[in-house]
C-alpha positions as CSV (number, residue, x, y, z in Angstrom):
1,M,-63.6,49.1,0.9
2,T,-66.6,46.8,0.6
3,L,-67.2,44.2,-2.2
4,I,-70.8,43.9,-3.0
5,L,-71.4,40.7,-5.0
6,T,-74.6,41.3,-6.9
7,A,-76.6,38.5,-8.5
8,H,-79.7,38.9,-10.6
9,G,-81.9,37.0,-8.2
10,S,-84.2,34.0,-8.8
11,A,-87.3,32.4,-7.6
12,D,-85.3,29.2,-7.4
13,P,-83.6,28.9,-4.0
14,R,-80.6,27.1,-5.5
15,S,-79.5,30.2,-7.3
16,A,-79.4,32.4,-4.2
17,A,-77.7,29.6,-2.2
18,T,-74.9,29.4,-4.8
19,A,-74.4,33.2,-4.7
20,R,-74.1,33.1,-0.9
21,S,-71.6,30.2,-1.1
22,I,-69.5,32.2,-3.5
23,V,-69.4,35.1,-1.0
24,E,-68.4,32.7,1.8
25,C,-65.5,31.4,-0.5
26,I,-64.4,35.0,-1.1
27,R,-64.3,35.7,2.7
28,R,-62.1,32.6,3.2
29,L,-59.8,33.7,0.4
30,R,-59.6,37.3,1.7
31,P,-60.6,37.4,5.4
32,D,-59.9,41.1,5.8
33,L,-62.3,42.1,3.0
34,D,-65.8,43.2,3.8
35,A,-67.7,41.0,1.2
36,R,-71.5,41.2,1.0
37,I,-74.2,39.7,-1.1
38,A,-77.0,41.6,-2.9
39,F,-79.6,40.8,-5.5
40,C,-81.3,42.9,-8.2
41,E,-84.7,41.2,-7.6
42,Q,-86.6,38.3,-6.0
43,N,-84.1,37.6,-3.2
44,S,-82.9,39.5,-0.2
45,P,-81.0,41.7,0.5
46,N,-81.8,43.9,-2.4
47,L,-79.0,45.9,-3.9
48,R,-80.8,49.2,-3.2
49,D,-80.9,48.3,0.5
50,V,-77.3,47.2,0.7
51,L,-76.2,50.4,-1.0
52,A,-78.2,52.4,1.5
53,D,-76.5,50.8,4.4
54,L,-73.0,50.8,2.9
55,P,-70.3,51.8,5.5
56,G,-68.8,55.1,4.5
57,R,-70.9,55.0,1.3
58,H,-67.9,53.5,-0.6
59,G,-67.7,50.2,-2.3
60,V,-67.4,48.2,-5.5
61,V,-70.3,46.3,-7.0
62,V,-69.2,43.1,-8.7
63,P,-72.0,41.7,-10.9
64,L,-72.2,37.9,-10.5
65,L,-73.0,37.6,-14.2
66,L,-71.4,35.9,-17.0
67,A,-72.7,38.1,-19.8
68,D,-72.3,41.8,-20.2
69,A,-76.0,42.4,-21.1
70,Y,-79.1,44.1,-19.8
71,H,-78.6,43.5,-16.0
72,A,-75.0,44.7,-16.1
73,R,-75.6,47.6,-18.4
74,V,-79.0,48.9,-17.2
75,D,-80.3,47.5,-13.9
76,I,-77.2,47.6,-11.7
77,P,-76.0,51.0,-13.0
78,Q,-79.4,52.5,-12.4
79,M,-79.5,51.2,-8.8
80,I,-76.1,52.6,-8.1
81,A,-77.0,56.0,-9.6
82,D,-80.2,56.1,-7.5
83,S,-78.3,55.3,-4.3
84,G,-76.1,58.4,-4.5
85,A,-73.3,56.3,-3.0
86,D,-69.6,56.5,-4.1
87,V,-69.7,53.1,-5.7
88,R,-67.9,51.8,-8.7
89,Q,-69.2,48.9,-10.8
90,A,-66.7,46.2,-11.8
91,A,-66.8,44.2,-15.0
92,V,-68.9,41.1,-15.3
93,L,-67.1,37.7,-14.9
94,G,-67.3,37.1,-18.6
95,E,-65.4,34.5,-20.5
96,D,-62.5,34.3,-18.1
97,E,-60.1,31.4,-18.7
98,R,-60.5,30.3,-15.1
99,L,-64.2,29.9,-15.6
100,I,-63.7,27.9,-18.8
101,H,-61.3,25.7,-16.8
102,V,-64.0,25.1,-14.3
103,L,-66.4,24.3,-17.1
104,R,-63.9,21.8,-18.5
105,Q,-63.5,20.3,-15.0
106,R,-67.3,19.9,-14.6
107,L,-67.3,17.9,-17.9
108,E,-64.5,15.7,-16.7
109,H,-66.3,15.1,-13.4
110,A,-69.2,13.9,-15.5
111,G,-67.0,11.3,-17.1
112,V,-66.0,13.0,-20.3
113,S,-62.4,12.3,-21.3
114,R,-60.4,15.1,-22.9
115,L,-59.0,12.6,-25.4
116,D,-62.3,11.2,-26.7
117,P,-62.7,12.5,-30.3
118,R,-66.3,11.3,-30.4
119,V,-67.4,14.0,-28.0
120,G,-69.4,17.0,-29.0
121,I,-70.1,19.6,-26.3
122,L,-73.2,21.8,-26.4
123,V,-72.1,24.9,-24.4
124,T,-75.6,26.1,-23.3
125,A,-76.2,29.6,-22.1
126,V,-78.9,32.3,-21.7
127,G,-79.2,34.3,-24.9
128,S,-79.2,38.1,-25.0
129,S,-80.8,40.7,-27.2
130,R,-77.3,42.2,-27.4
131,A,-75.4,40.5,-30.3
132,A,-72.0,41.3,-28.8
133,A,-72.9,39.4,-25.6
134,N,-73.9,36.4,-27.6
135,A,-70.7,36.5,-29.6
136,N,-68.6,36.6,-26.4
137,T,-70.5,33.5,-25.2
138,E,-69.8,31.7,-28.4
139,A,-66.1,32.2,-27.7
140,V,-66.5,29.9,-24.7
141,A,-67.1,26.9,-26.9
142,R,-63.9,27.6,-28.9
143,E,-61.8,28.0,-25.8
144,L,-63.3,25.0,-24.1
145,T,-61.8,22.6,-26.7
146,L,-58.2,23.7,-26.2
147,T,-56.1,20.8,-24.9
148,T,-58.9,18.4,-25.8
149,R,-60.1,16.4,-28.8
150,W,-63.7,17.6,-28.5
151,A,-65.9,19.5,-30.9
152,A,-68.0,22.2,-29.3
153,T,-70.7,24.7,-30.2
154,T,-72.9,27.1,-28.4
155,A,-76.6,26.7,-27.9
156,F,-79.0,29.3,-26.3
157,A,-81.6,28.1,-23.9
158,T,-83.5,31.4,-24.4
159,G,-83.6,34.0,-27.1
160,P,-81.4,33.7,-30.2
161,Q,-80.4,30.8,-32.3
162,P,-79.0,28.2,-32.3
163,S,-81.4,26.2,-30.2
164,L,-80.3,23.0,-28.4
165,T,-81.9,21.0,-31.2
166,D,-80.1,22.9,-33.9
167,A,-76.8,22.8,-32.1
168,A,-77.0,19.1,-31.5
169,A,-77.7,18.5,-35.2
170,H,-74.7,20.7,-36.1
171,L,-72.3,18.6,-33.9
172,R,-73.6,15.3,-35.3
173,A,-73.0,16.7,-38.8
174,L,-69.4,17.3,-37.8
175,G,-69.1,13.7,-36.8
176,A,-69.7,13.8,-33.0
177,S,-71.4,10.6,-31.8
178,R,-71.3,11.4,-28.0
179,L,-73.0,14.6,-27.2
180,V,-72.8,16.3,-23.8
181,I,-74.5,19.5,-22.5
182,A,-72.2,21.9,-20.6
183,P,-74.3,24.6,-18.9
184,W,-72.6,28.0,-19.0
185,F,-74.5,29.0,-15.9
186,L,-73.3,29.8,-12.4
187,A,-76.1,27.9,-10.6
188,H,-79.0,25.6,-11.2
189,G,-82.4,27.3,-11.7
190,R,-85.5,27.1,-13.8
191,I,-83.7,27.6,-17.1
192,T,-81.2,24.8,-16.3
193,D,-84.1,22.6,-15.3
194,R,-85.5,23.1,-18.8
195,V,-82.1,22.3,-20.3
196,A,-81.9,19.2,-18.1
197,A,-85.4,18.1,-19.3
198,F,-84.2,18.4,-22.9
199,A,-81.1,16.4,-22.0
200,R,-83.2,13.6,-20.5
201,A,-85.6,13.5,-23.4
202,H,-82.8,13.1,-25.8
203,D,-80.6,10.9,-23.7
204,I,-77.8,13.4,-23.6
205,P,-75.6,13.7,-20.4
206,M,-75.3,17.1,-18.8
207,S,-72.6,18.4,-16.5
208,A,-73.0,20.6,-13.5
209,P,-73.0,24.5,-13.6
210,L,-69.9,26.3,-12.5
211,G,-71.2,26.6,-8.9
212,A,-69.3,27.9,-5.9
213,H,-65.9,26.9,-7.1
214,R,-62.7,28.6,-5.8
215,Q,-61.8,29.9,-9.2
216,V,-65.2,31.6,-9.5
217,A,-64.4,33.4,-6.3
218,E,-60.9,34.3,-7.6
219,T,-62.5,35.7,-10.7
220,V,-64.8,37.9,-8.6
221,L,-61.8,39.2,-6.6
222,D,-59.9,39.9,-9.8
223,R,-62.8,42.1,-11.1
224,F,-62.9,43.8,-7.7
225,D,-59.2,44.5,-7.7
226,A,-59.3,45.8,-11.3
227,A,-62.1,48.2,-10.3
228,L,-60.0,49.5,-7.4
229,V,-57.0,50.2,-9.7
230,H,-59.3,52.0,-12.2
231,R,-60.7,54.0,-9.3
232,A,-57.3,55.0,-8.1
233,A,-56.2,56.0,-11.5
234,A,-59.3,58.1,-12.2
């Protein structure tokens, strides 16, 4: 069985490089698994081409996406349907506790102490036109503060409210005097660059995206395994 890790694709080469690094990590964790990379657009190989060359026409597409929104619900399913291959789509990575742990680690690597009650974290993500996807993202901020003394709220870099400006004002109103931006992104790209520009303009530190962390790869494998179990039970 083949695992096809499918990213959205970006004009920024850092995004594709991160996706490829995650696949390499998956291969190290599970050397016997045929793990491949694919993209919906802008980067190669395109998912349509990977599906056309799929050995035995069997596989599982794991979306390298945090939100269960348009790309996971429309783009990828349409490409799979058009291919005619016997391929199951796994769930998105979502608000997995391992990913939230990585997000917390990135903040600590940026010098943020879990015991500092002055800290207010702006968990910044891409917004969606789907309200349920935004609500799920908002849960990340709540989970992030567990085992810490931080306050946290969600800001959306695109789409819905609250904006970074509004979210920062909300945290200050709660008493936070040291704001930090935590990007709920897998990789750097044009949107995170805009967030970083806001951070510099307002003198707010910003931690790194999740990146090619081992626990990101483990979450991908968990989604793959769950899809196989579901396939066997169907």
